[in-house]
N, C-alpha and C positions, 0 to 999 in steps of 0.2 A: 565440686562440680555443680553448676547451675545451668538450667536450660531455659531459653527464652524463645518465644515466637517473634519473628522479625519480618521486616520488609512489607511486601505487597499484601500479605494476609492481614496484618495489623491495619495498614492504611485503608484497605477496602472495607474492612469491618467497620471502621470509624465512619467511612463514607456511605455505609449501608449498601454496598455493592456486592455482587457475587464474588466468592473467593475461588480462584483457580488453583493456586498451589500454596502449600504451607512450608515455609522454610524456618528451620530452627537454628539457633545460635547456642553453642556450648561454651561456657566460661569456666575457667579453672580446671581444665582437663588436659590430657595428653593423648596422642595417637595410641600409645600402649594401653592406656586405661579404656579408651573407646573400643579397641579390638578385644580387650578382655571381657567386655560386656556384650560381645556378640555383634557389634556394628561392623559393617564391611566398608573398607576405605575405597573410594573411587576417585578422589581428587589427586592430581599429579602436582600442580603448581602450589596448592595449599590443601590442607587436610579437610576433606569432605567425606562424610560417612553416611551409609544407608542404614536406617533402623532395621533391626533383624526381623521385625514383624510387619511394620507398615510400609517399609521401603522408602519412607520420606527422608529428605536430606537434612543432615545435621552437620553444621560447619563449626570448626573450632574458631574461637575469637582470634582475630589477627589484626596486625597493622601492616601498612604498605609503604614502601619507600621508592620514590622514582629514581631509577638508575639508568634508563635509556629512553629514547624517543618512542612514541607510539603508545597504544593502549595496553600493550603487553609488556612494556618496559618497567616492571615493578618487581621489587624484592619483597616477598611476603614473610612476615614473622608470626608464627602461630605457636603459642606456648601457654602454660597455665597461668603466667603472670600478666597476660593481656586482659585489661579490664573491659567491662561492657561499654563504657563510654568511649574508650579508645577504638573499639571495633566500630561503633556507630559513627564515629567522627570521620571514618574513611569513606562513608557512603555519599552518594551524589546529592540528593535532595533531603531537606528536613522532614518531609512527609514520609520518606523511606527510612528515616533514622529513629524510629520509635520501636521499642521492645515491650513485650508483655510476658510476665512470668506466669507460672501455672496457677496462681491464685487470681489472675486477671488484672493485677496491678500494672500500670503503664509506666515506662521509663522514657522520658522525653527531654534529654539534656540540651537539645538544639532548637526547641520551639516548634516542632512539627505539628503539635496539636493546634496552636494558634494559626499556623499557616493553612491547616485544613479548614478551620473555621472561616478564615478570610479568603480562601481560594487562591493561595499564592504558591507558586513553584519557586523555591528559593534554595540556593546551594548551601551545603553544610559548612564548608570551610574554604579558605583560599586554595587549598589543594585540589579543588574542582578543576583547575586549569591543567592539571597533570595528565588528565585522561581525555583524549580527543573524542572518544566514543560518546562522551556525555553530551556533546552537542546534539547528536542524533537522538539520544535517549530523552533528553529534556524536550526536544521538538515533538517526539512521539508522545510523551506524557501530556504535553499541551493539547495534542489532538485527542488523546484518549479521555481527558477530563474537561474538554471544552464545554460539554453539555452541563457539567457541574459548576460552570462559571470560573474555572481556574485560568489564571494568566501568569506569565513569567515575571518575576521581580526584575526591575530595571538593572540592578547591580548584577544579577545572574545573566541577563541578556548581554551585558557588557563583557562579562567573562567569556561567554560563548563566542562573541565577536573577536575577542582577544585570541581565543583558540583558533578560530578560522584564519586569522591573519598570521598566525605563528608558523604555518606550514605543517602543523602536526596532523591535520586531516589526511595528508598524503600517506600516513602510516596505516590508515584503516584498510583492511583487506576487502576485496570485492564481496566476499561471502558475508562479511559482517555488515557492510552497507546494505546489501540486499536484504539481509535478515531484518534490519531495522525498518527498511522500506516496506517489507511485507507486513510487519507488525503494525506499522502506521496505516497501511491500507485497510487493515482490519478494524480500525477504530471508527467511531461514529462521525468523526469530522476529519477525514484524512487530508483535506485541503489545508488545515491549520499546520500540519507538519511542514509543508512546503513554504507556507507563508512565514513561519518562524525561521526556517533555514535561510530564507531570503533576507529577513530582518538582520540576522547575524552574519551575513555575507558568506554563508556556507553553501548556498544553493549553486552558485556559479562554479564552485570547486567540485562538488559531489554530483550534481545533476545539471551540467552546463546546457544540455539540450533544452531543458525546461526553463532555465533562467533566461535563455536567449529569446523567449517568447515575450517577455515583459518589455513594453515600450514599442511593440510592433502593432500598428493600427489596423483595424478592420473597417469595412463599410458601416457607417453609423446606422443606415437603414435597417440592416439585419442584426447589427451588434451595437446596441446603444451603449454598452460598456466599453466599446471601442478597442481597448487593449487586449491583445491575444493572450497574454499571461493571466489577466484577470478572468477572461473567458474560460481558460483551461481550469482554473481553480473552481469556477462556478459549475463547470461540467462535472468535475470530480465530486463536488458536493451533491449534485443531482444523482450521479451514479451510485453514491453511497446510500441515497434515499431509496433507490429503485432495486438495489441488489447487494447481497452480502458476499458475492463472488469476487474475490480479489483479482481474478483475470479480467472481469468486466471493469473493475475500478482502474486497473493498470491501463487497459486499452483506452479508457476515457482520459487518463492522464496524458497519454502520448499521441492521441489521435490527430492533433494539429501541429506536430513538431515541424512539419514542412513549411509552415507560415514564416518561420524565422529565415528561410532561404529565399523568400520572394524578393525579386529585384526591387530596390528602393524606388526606381522610377515608375513601377507598376502599383505601388501602394496607394490606397489601402486594399487593392484587389490581390487575390492569391490564387491565380490560375494554376491548376495541377498540384496544389499543395499536398493533397493526399498521397500522391505518387512520389513527390519530392521527399516526403517524410519517411519513406520506407528505409532508406539508407541510414538515417539518424536513429530510427528505432532499432535496427540491427546493430548499429554501433553501440548504443546504450546497453542493450541486452547482452551483447558479447562482453563488454567491459565489466558489467556487474554480475555476469553469470546468472541471468534471469532465466527461469525455466521456459522450455519450449511451449508449454501450454499458454503462458502469458504472451510470449513472442508471437505465436501463430495468430491469436485473436487480435493482437495489436496491429499486426501487418494487414490482416483482413479489414479491420475497421478503418485504418488510415486510407487504404486503397478504395474502399467501397462506400464510405459514409455519405459522400455527396450523391452517389447513385441512389442510396436508400431514401435520402431526403426527397429526391425527385422521382420516386419509384412509379408514380402514376403516369409519368411521361415515357416510361421505358416500354419497348416492345417485348412481346413474350419471348422471342428468340434471345434477346439481351438478358432477360431474367434467367433463362436456362444457362447461359454462359456464366453468369454470376454464381448460380447454384453449383455448377460444375467446378468452377475455380475455387470456391469455398469448400468443396467436398461435403456439402450438406447431406449427401446420400449416406455416407459412412459416419458422419459426425453431425447429426441433426441438432445436437445441443448448441452448436455454434450459431445457428440461426437465431435462437432466442437471445444469446449473448450479444450478437451483433445488433439486434433490434433494441436491446436495452441501452447499449452505448449510444446509439443514434438518438434515442429518445432523450437521454441525458444531455446530448449535444444540443438538441433543439431547445431544451428547457434551461440550459446553462447560459442564459442571456438575460440581461436586465429587462424586466417586464414580461418575460416569457416563461417564468418559473412554473406556471400551473397550466400551460396549454396542453390540449389533447395532441396525441401523436398517432393519427390514423394510419400512417405509413407502416407501423408495426403490424397492425391487423391485416393490411393489404399484403404485406410480405408473407405472413403466415398462411393466408388463404391461397396465394399463388404457389407456395411450396407444397402445401397439402394436396393441391390439384396435381402438381407435377409428380409428387411421390406416389400418387395412386396408379400411375402407369406401370404395368407389369412387363417385364422383359420376356416372359415366357411365350406370349403369342408371336413376338418378333422372331424368336429363335425357331418356333414351330413353323413360321412362314418361310423358313429357309435362309434367313440372313445369317451371315457368318463373319467372324473376325471383326475388323473395324467397322464393317457395315452395320453391325448390331448396335453399336454406340451411336452411329450416325442416325439410324432409324429411331432409336430411343429418344434422341434429342428432338427429332421431328414430331414424334407422338406427344412428347411432353410439351413442346411448344404449342401444339394444337389445343391441348386441354387447358393450358394456362391462358391462351387467347380467349377461350370460352369463359374461363373464370373471370378474366378481366372485363369482358363484356357484361357478365352477370353483375359484377361489383358496380360497374358504371351505371347500369340500368337501375340498380337498387338505390344508388346515391342520387339519382335525378329527382 
């Protein structure tokens, strides 16, 4: 029985990056022996055990054989005669197929060390094409290690394209696609995830609403990058620079979906695209079972981002209607999230990457003024039922109007 540290812990140590989890591989053992040593078995499809003291995962060395379509269509063989190299060979990328023993010695039968030095994401073996989930995983790794200069080997990208065209991606469950999406949004360069998926023809299959934006023109005056898909990737990049909140990043990703529905005869203009996109956002979130926290902010952003861009032209009464519709009173955190996505939208354009976005400060000041109005004097004055809300709106509008006048006076 020999134990090796494998996977991400080895890879990220070599890259001098923080280690999140430690996974261990056990060679030359059996479930019976593991249980006798106090390990607790948790794996159903293949033997995975929790260490009796650290609770870290220890998996028996195994091989996999493709027996059905999809990423779950494998027969796993785990026994004492499975070698270290056989286990490493079933892994997706060479940088994930390096093992380290307890003395610190590295075992690298597939050239992972060289690929780390050269910044290459390369498949371990031709068996790569047996698992459609690897298309998403490699795209995510490309996003995660973009800052370290990693790129995908041409031959690996070719296999990813082969997988996309094979129809195997249809076997991925919505939950697994969302899980990979969420992990990708958490990276430093989430836009690379979608760029890679488009390169290997997976974007139109997994995220057709986003793929439909590419090739749709916008007015060059406001969008020198012209293409709506390129603009979306630029906005997502800016959102990742402004916020670590995945809800903000997701809203940035889908804020312009409605542009794909603009009539061709009206292009490059996109009247009402924010409202047109609401149905597409709901459709995408329902299909991928995306959490309501992401959905709600995405809908709000699509619906209101044009208003926020033009906030200085809005009347106080209109602002109060927006605050009510967004329910900032009960969920004030949404206001900052909305402001961040709108700022990312403004900066996600060629030549505009570093502009100031005074609309965010304007929005915060108007909301702060409106939120300062207390409902107690209104109730004490004798207002009842629906009249309370009506009077509250009037009082809030008055104070926001004063705030606007003060802002304008100060900016002169």
